[in-house]
N, C-alpha and C positions, 0 to 999 in steps of 0.2 A: 788565557781565555781566548776562544776563537771569536772571529769577527764576522761570522756569517749568520744570516737569518733565513729560515726556511719559508719561502712563499711559493705559490703556484703549485704545480704538480710534483709532489715529493717523489712519486714513483719514477720520474725521469731523472732525478738528481743523483749525481755520482761524484765521488772524490777520486783523485788520482794520487796513489802513494808514490812519493818521490817527486823530484823537481829537476832532474837532470835531462840529458839528451833523449833517453828512451821515453821518459814521461812526456816530454814535449812532442815526440812523435805520436804517442797515443792521444795526446790532446788534439793534435791536428785531425786525427781520424774521428774523434768524438765530435769535433766541431762540424765535420762533414756529415755526421749522423745526428744533427741537432733535432730532428723530429723524434728521435728515440731517447736522446740523452741531453741533460743539462748539467754542465760541469760547475760544481759549486766551488771547487778550488783544489789546489795541491796540498798534500801533507808532506812536510819535509822536516828539516832540523829546526830547532829553536832559532838559530841565527839566520835561517832562510825566510822567516816571516816577513811578508810584505813584498818579496820578490815576485815579479809578474811575468807572464808570457801571454801574448795576445789578450791582454787585459784581465787574465785570470791569475789570481794571487795565491801565494802560499798562505793558507788560513790557519795552520796549526802544525803541531808536531805529534809524535807518536803518543805522548801523554794526553793529547786532546781527543783521541779516537773515540773513547767512550762518550764524551760530551757531544761529539759530532753525531754519533749514532743516536743519542738521546734526542737530538734536535730534529730528527726525522729523516736524516740522510742514511739510507740503509744499503746503498750499492757502493762498492769500491773496486777500483781497477789497479792492478799492481804495475807501477811504472818504474820499477827498479830492474836493471838489467842483470845479467848473469854474474858479474863481479868475481869471476874465477871459480865459483862453485854455486850449486843451486840451493844449498841448505839455508842460505840467508833469506831467500824468497820464501822457502818452505816455512821457516820459523815465523816470518811475518804473517803469512796466511793463516797459520794456526792461531795466532793472537787475534786476528781479525774475525776468524770464524767463531771463536769463543765469545766475542762481543756480540755477534749476530749478523754481521755484514753478509750480503750475497755478492757474487762475483760474476758479472755478465761476461759472455764471450763476445769479444770485439773483433769484427772483420772489416778491414778498410774497404770502402766501396770500389777501389781499383783492383782488389784481389780477385782471383778467379778460383772458385771453390766448387768442386763437383757436388751435385745434390746428394750423392751417395756417401759423402764423407761424414764421419762421426767426430764431433769436437767436444772436449770436456769443458767444464766451467772455468772461467777465468783466463782462458787462452786468448792471446792477441795474434791476429794475422795481419801483417803489415802491407804497405803499398806494393802493388804489382806482384805479390806472392801468388804462386799457383799450387793448389792442392788437388791432386787428380783422383780418379775413381777409386772408391772402396778403401781410401786411406782412413786411418784411425789416429786422431790426435788427442793426447791425454789432457789432463787438467793443468792449468797455469803455465802452459807452454808459451814460448815466443817463436813465431814463425815470421822471421824478419823480412824486410823489404827485398823484393826480387828473388826470394828463395824459391826453390822448387821441391815439393814433396810429391813424388810420383805415385802411381797406382799401387794399391795394396800395401803401402808402408804402415808401420806402427811406430808412433812416437810417444815415449813415456812421459809421465808427469814431470813438470818443471824443467823440461829440456828446452834449450835455446838453439834453434837452427838459424844461424846468423846470415847477414846480408849476402845474397847471391850464392848461397850454398845450394848444392844439388844432392838430393837424396833419391837415388834411382829406385826403380820399381822393386817392391817386395822386401825392402830393407826393414829391419827391426832395430830401433834405437831405444835403449833403456831409459830409466828415469834419471833426472838431474844431469843430463849430458850437455855438452857443447859441441856443435858442429860448426867450426869457425867459418869466417867469411870466405866465400869462393872455394870452400872445400867440396869434394865430391866423394860420395859413398857409392861404390859400384853395386849393381843390382844383386839382391838376394842375400846380402850380408847381414850380420848381427853385431851390434855394439852393446857391450855390457853396461850396466848401470854405472853412472859417474864417469863415463868415458869423456875425454876431451880431445877433440880433433883440431889441431891448429889450423889457422887460416891457410888456404891454398893447397892443402894436402889432398892427395887422391888415395883413398883406402881401397885396397884390393883383397883384403882378408878380414875374417872375423876378428873383432877385438874382444877377447874373452875375460880380460881383467881391466881395471882402471888404467886407461891409456896414458895417464900422466906418469905412470911408472915405466912405460915402454918408450924410452927416449929414442930408440933407434929410428932413424929417418923421420923424426918429428922435431919441430922447433920448440925451444923453451920460451919462457916469458909469454905465456899464453894469455890472450885477452879475448873478449867477445867481439860483437860487431853486428 
């Protein structure tokens, strides 16, 4: 059973899915946006119940999501990182959507985002990120701290642009991709769906197939960031 009661303005209430590092980063942003959002709690594993960050507790697990929704909390933010591939996040969002949750776009107050940018639902833009003119960011993306999305880029659904990564002007990144920490994608290139660019790499050519299969000049044991 969940331990939360809905009081006050339910339209501001939001849960965070996950309780790891990425979820805590989102929590910090939501706390800075307290006029718009009120964090009800984290949703994690059964064994995580009672764990707290900044006084905000894990109030339930996945099996509690329907009860949480029925209690009047109808907004959810995905606080689970890339974890090696994007379909884990995708599957969870399908489950939440079937229950009826909505997914606000969260932009940290320190981020710089052009007024001409289009951003899909459920996307998170982190601290000191920059998204420049005429860029298009899909649904449920992570544009992480200090990353740069330059003008006229297109970033596909569920893609994670990791810490300090640089996506130069006019780049197209497919869905469920990872651009690793401090990686650079040179202007005008395209990355196929599910591409994974390891941390620190500079990409000078189009990636036409899943880059995990293209081991040449790429590091293995890939993680997010």
